Every structure is written in structure tokens, then in C-alpha cells.
C-alpha positions in Angstrom: 85.4 101.4 103.2 85.2 98.8 100.5 88.3 98.2 98.5 91.9 97.6 99.4 91.6 98.1 103.1 88.7 95.7 103.6 89.6 93.2 101.0 92.2 90.6 101.9 95.3 92.6 101.4 98.1 90.4 100.2 101.3 90.4 102.2 102.9 87.5 100.4 105.3 85.2 102.1 107.9 86.4 99.6 108.4 89.3 102.0 110.6 87.2 104.0 112.0 85.0 101.2 113.0 88.0 99.2 116.3 89.5 98.4 115.5 92.6 100.4 117.9 94.0 102.9 118.8 91.8 105.8 117.1 93.9 108.5 113.9 94.0 106.6 114.1 90.3 105.9 114.8 89.4 109.5 112.2 91.7 111.0 109.4 90.6 108.7 110.2 86.9 109.2 110.4 87.4 113.0 107.1 89.1 113.3 105.3 86.7 111.0 106.5 83.7 112.8 105.8 85.3 116.2 102.3 85.9 115.0 101.9 82.2 114.0 103.3 81.1 117.4 100.2 82.7 119.0 97.7 80.7 117.0 94.9 79.0 119.0 92.5 76.5 117.5 89.2 78.2 116.8 87.3 75.3 118.4 89.2 76.0 121.6 88.1 79.6 121.6 84.5 78.8 120.7 84.2 76.3 123.6 85.9 78.6 126.1 83.1 79.8 128.4 85.4 82.6 129.6 85.9 84.0 126.1 84.1 87.2 124.9 80.7 86.0 123.7 80.9 88.3 120.6 84.3 86.7 119.7 82.9 83.2 120.1 79.9 84.1 117.9 82.1 85.5 115.2 84.4 82.5 115.2 81.5 80.0 115.1 80.7 81.1 111.6 84.2 80.5 110.3 83.8 76.8 110.2 80.7 77.2 108.1 82.4 79.6 105.7 85.4 77.2 105.3 83.1 74.3 104.7 81.1 76.2 102.0 84.4 77.3 100.3 85.7 73.8 100.2 82.7 71.7 99.5 80.6 74.0 97.4 83.2 76.1 95.6 86.1 73.8 95.4 88.5 76.3 97.0 91.8 75.3 98.5 91.0 75.5 102.2 93.1 72.8 104.0 94.2 74.2 107.4 93.7 77.8 106.6 91.6 79.8 109.0 91.2 77.0 111.5 93.1 79.0 114.2 92.8 82.4 115.7 95.3 85.1 116.7 94.6 88.2 118.8 96.4 91.2 117.3 97.0 94.3 119.3 95.6 97.3 117.4 93.2 97.6 114.4 95.8 96.5 111.8 98.2 93.6 111.4 100.5 95.3 108.9 100.9 98.5 106.9 101.2 98.5 103.1 103.0 101.2 101.2 102.6 101.9 97.5 103.9 104.7 95.3 103.4 106.2 91.8 104.9 109.1 89.8 102.6 112.2 89.8 102.6 112.2 85.9 102.1 108.5 85.2 99.8 105.7 86.2 102.7 103.3 86.6 103.2 101.9 90.1 106.6 101.7 91.8 107.4 98.0 92.1 109.3 95.8 94.5 110.5 92.5 93.3 110.2 89.2 95.3 111.2 85.7 94.2 107.9 83.9 94.9 105.3 86.4 93.7 107.3 88.5 91.3 106.8 92.2 90.9 104.6 93.7 93.6 103.2 97.3 93.6 103.3 97.5 97.4 105.5 96.6 100.3 104.2 95.4 103.7 105.6 96.3 107.1 104.7 95.1 110.6 105.9 98.5 112.0 104.3 101.7 110.8 107.5 103.6 111.6 109.5 101.4 109.1 106.8 102.0 106.5 107.0 105.8 107.1 110.8 105.7 106.7 110.4 104.0 103.3 107.7 106.5 102.4 109.9 109.5 103.1 112.6 108.0 100.8 110.1 107.6 97.9 108.6 111.0 98.4 112.1 112.5 98.3 112.6 110.7 95.0 109.5 112.4 93.6 106.8 109.7 94.0 103.3 110.2 95.4 102.7 107.6 98.1 99.8 105.8 99.8 100.3 104.2 103.2 97.5 102.2 104.7 96.8 99.8 107.5 95.6 96.4 106.5 93.6 93.8 108.4 94.6 90.5 106.7 97.2 89.0 104.4 97.7 85.7 102.7 100.8 83.5 102.7 99.6 81.8 99.5 99.6 78.3 101.1 103.1 78.5 102.5 101.6 78.5 106.0 98.2 77.8 107.5 96.8 81.3 107.8 94.9 82.2 111.0 91.8 84.3 111.5 93.1 87.6 113.0 91.2 89.8 115.5 91.7 92.6 113.0 89.4 90.7 110.5 86.5 90.6 112.8 83.6 93.1 113.0 79.9 93.3 113.6 78.9 92.0 110.1 79.4 88.2 109.8 79.1 88.5 106.0 81.9 91.0 105.9 84.1 88.3 107.4 82.8 85.8 104.8 83.8 88.2 102.0 87.3 88.6 103.5 87.8 84.9 103.9 86.6 84.1 100.4 88.9 86.8 99.1 91.9 85.3 100.9 91.0 81.7 100.0 90.9 82.8 96.4 94.6 83.7 96.7 95.3 80.4 98.2 93.4 78.6 95.4 94.9 80.5 92.4 97.7 83.0 92.3 99.5 84.2 89.2 103.1 85.3 89.8 103.7 89.0 89.0 100.1 89.7 88.1 98.8 91.6 91.2 95.9 93.4 89.4 94.6 90.1 88.1 95.0 88.3 91.4 93.3 91.0 93.4 90.5 91.7 91.0 89.8 87.9 90.7 89.8 87.6 94.5 87.4 90.6 94.9 85.1 89.3 92.2 85.0 85.7 93.6 84.5 87.0 97.2 81.5 89.0 96.1 79.9 86.1 94.3 80.8 83.6 97.0 79.4 85.8 99.7 76.1 86.3 98.0 75.8 82.5 97.4 76.7 81.8 101.0 74.1 84.2 102.3 71.5 82.7 100.0 72.4 79.3 101.3 72.2 80.5 104.9 69.2 82.8 104.9 67.7 82.8 101.4 67.7 85.4 98.6 64.7 87.2 100.0 66.4 87.8 103.4 67.3 91.3 104.6 71.0 90.2 104.9 71.1 89.2 101.2 69.4 92.5 100.1 71.8 94.5 102.3 74.9 92.8 100.9 73.6 93.2 97.3 73.1 96.9 98.0 76.7 97.1 99.4 78.1 95.5 96.3 76.0 97.7 94.0 77.4 100.8 95.7 80.9 99.5 95.4 80.3 98.9 91.7 79.1 102.5 91.2 82.2 103.8 93.0 84.6 101.6 91.1 83.0 102.6 87.8 83.7 106.3 88.7 87.3 105.5 89.8 87.8 103.6 86.5 86.5 106.6 84.6 89.0 108.9 86.3 91.7 106.4 85.7 91.0 106.4 81.9 90.9 110.2 81.9 94.2 110.5 83.7 95.8 107.8 81.5 94.9 109.8 78.4 96.2 113.0 79.9 99.5 111.6 80.9 100.0 110.0 77.5 99.3 113.3 75.8 101.6 115.2 78.3 100.3 118.7 77.5 102.3 121.7 79.0 99.5 122.3 81.5 99.1 118.7 82.6 99.3 119.6 86.3 96.4 122.0 85.9 94.3 119.6 83.9 95.0 116.8 86.4 93.6 119.0 89.2 90.5 119.7 87.1 89.9 116.0 86.4 90.2 115.2 90.1 87.9 118.1 91.0 85.3 116.9 88.4 85.5 113.4 89.9 85.0 114.8 93.3 81.9 116.8 92.3 80.3 113.8 90.5 80.9 111.5 93.4 79.7 113.9 96.1 76.6 114.9 94.1 73.3 114.0 95.7 72.3 111.8 92.8 75.5 109.7 92.8 73.9 107.1 95.2 77.3 106.8 96.8 77.0 107.5 100.5 79.5 105.3 102.3 81.8 107.5 104.3 85.0 105.7 103.1 84.1 106.4 99.4 83.3 110.0 100.1 86.6 110.4 102.0 88.4 109.0 99.0 86.9 111.8 96.9 87.7 114.6 99.4 91.4 113.7 99.6 94.0 115.5 97.5 95.0 114.1 94.1 97.2 111.0 94.5 98.0 108.5 91.8 99.3 105.9 94.3 95.9 105.9 96.1 94.0 105.7 92.9 96.0 102.7 91.7 95.7 101.0 95.0 91.9 100.9 94.6 91.8 100.4 90.9 93.9 97.2 90.9 91.2 95.5 92.9 88.5 96.1 90.3 89.8 95.5 86.8 88.3 93.1 84.3 85.0 92.7 86.0 83.0 92.4 82.8 85.3 89.5 81.7 84.9 87.7 85.0 81.1 88.1 84.8 81.1 86.8 81.2 83.0 83.7 82.1 80.9 83.0 85.1 77.8 83.5 82.9 79.2 80.8 80.5 79.0 78.4 83.4 75.5 79.5 84.5 76.7 81.2 87.7 78.5 78.0 88.9 81.4 79.5 90.8 83.1 76.1 91.3 83.2 75.6 87.5 84.4 79.1 87.0 87.4 78.5 89.3 88.0 75.1 87.8 88.4 76.5 84.3 90.8 79.2 85.5 92.9 76.5 87.3 92.9 74.4 84.1 94.4 77.4 82.3 96.8 78.4 85.1 99.8 78.2 82.8 98.3 80.4 80.1 97.3 83.0 82.7 101.0 83.6 83.4 101.1 85.9 80.4 98.6 88.7 80.0 95.9 87.0 82.2 93.1 89.5 81.3 93.6 88.7 77.6 93.5 85.0 78.3 90.4 85.5 80.5 88.6 87.1 77.6 89.6 84.3 75.2 88.0 81.8 77.6 84.6 83.3 76.8 83.4 82.5 73.3 81.9 85.4 71.4 
């Protein structure tokens, strides 16, 4: 499904620079460095006649995506995604997030490089489940999910992972543009801004990349446009539920639990209705699952402030390079209430 699982989920390098317990620190550092030790230059794989042809074809497009990101969009690419690592299994890490059942306030972990983070990454699912049980016992709702990619924010040269590859080359482009946005601009402690920015830039960059490769009249461009349109419809409905729940929790009526169930049920009916034009299986599964604030926030944080991003991009006539340049120029200001600063950058 679109959203946090597909988009470049951030497992910041702070996970092994943090003040967390020594076992967690050592285990995370060990597995990350072990992963890096298995890197193979993509050119080597592409020119290996014995390699899986589908793998070679997928990796052939990476150089083109990297070049587009660097030369056309002004992103920080450097040595990122010039190597490849085979990962055993569909996920490289597991991310855990938590939230009280009566608030939309995420449980936060604190790391020195990235600041407060509303999720924690684990290389072993069993370790994540142990932490999840602790949080549930403390009264939190939790959301544990497998992730396919993470960014080290420029601390290391990130590789392309086998978990990132699929049948759609433009899905890979979206994922790489998302992660390269993190490498280009990251605001400490502002996860919602960072992830929403990366999601927005990835969408715009992918559409521009497809237009450059195949043209705006191509089936690939139309298909990707339709994918993003459906994602927007879904995120709009999620945002509507978020606002309804936020209002409910602030009012704190005696029957808040009953009202919450009713709001989730109404959301489910609207999303599963025939006229919703939301048919992707992942979105529909989201609606069918029991109420869970942690899951809701995990998706919502990837899609905040879109109107402000669009307005700023429009000020620069759709020039994504200029859009990124203006944000980089105001990097310092973005450290405090970045969405407010973002709106101030757009006159009128």
C-alpha cells in the first residue's frame, strides 16, 4: 500500500548513536554495519551475466534516477544508491510506533542526531515485539510494521536493498527520490515535516522523471498519476478522521470510547463505499482493521501540509530544484515550527 510502508521509512543513524540501552545500541550498530559490509557496486551486478536478468534490469534504472536527482533536481546524491545489498526476507527492519487510545500524541523516543522520533527501528522482529508488549502493558496502542528501506541521512552511503525492488521501476524511483530528499534536507525533531516533504518531493520528482523518460502522454505517466490521485483521496479521508478524533479527544466526553468507535465505523463505510474511488487493497485493509491511533498517526505524518508544499512549488512554476533550493536557504528557520515557516515562504 502507499504510505509509510512503501515510502522511504527513516531508520536514522541515531539509532546506534543514541543513548539507548547498550544491547540495543550494540545490536543495531552490528546489523547495520554488517549490512554495509555486503554492499556490491551496482555496475558489478549489472554487468554480471550470471545475475538474475530482472535484478539487472531493475538496477540499470538506478543510475538514471540518481543522475536525474542530482543534475535536474539538485538533490544530494553523492555515493548514495551506487551499491546493492541482498536482504533475506521482504523487510530490512521493523518499525514500532505507539499512541494513547484517547489522544493523538505519539509516544516518542529521543536520539541525539535526529531528536524526538515517533517510532523505533529494530533489525529483529522479536525485539520489536518485546518492546511492543511493554508499551501495550503501559496502556498504549501500538503499530508494528516491516519496512523496506531507511536513510542514514548522509552518515553512510546508503545502498539499494533487494527489499526496495519490485515489478514497477517507477515505484523504485519514488522510493529513491523519497530517501534522497532526507539526505538533502532533514530538520531535527520534525518527523512529520521531514516525511511529508519527502513524500511530496518523491511524487513530483517521479512524475517529472517519467515525463522525461516516456512523455506525459505515456501509459506509465497516466498510471502513476492515477496512483497518486488515489493516494490523495485516501490521505484526505485519513486527515478528515484525524480532525474528527482530535476534536473528540479534546472535548473528552464521558462516552468518548463509543464515539470513537462510531467515527472509525463511519470512516470505514465512506472508504469502502463503491463511489469512494479507493480500490487499492492496502487502503481497504487499513479501513477494515480495528481502531488504532498509532496506525492512524503512522500514515498521517507522511501527508501533512501538502497544500503548503504545492503553493510553494507553484510560486516557482513547478521547478522542483528551485523549490528545494528555497527550503535549503531557510534551513535554520525550519528548525522551529517548519509548517508555519513553509507557509510564510509563499506570499499571499
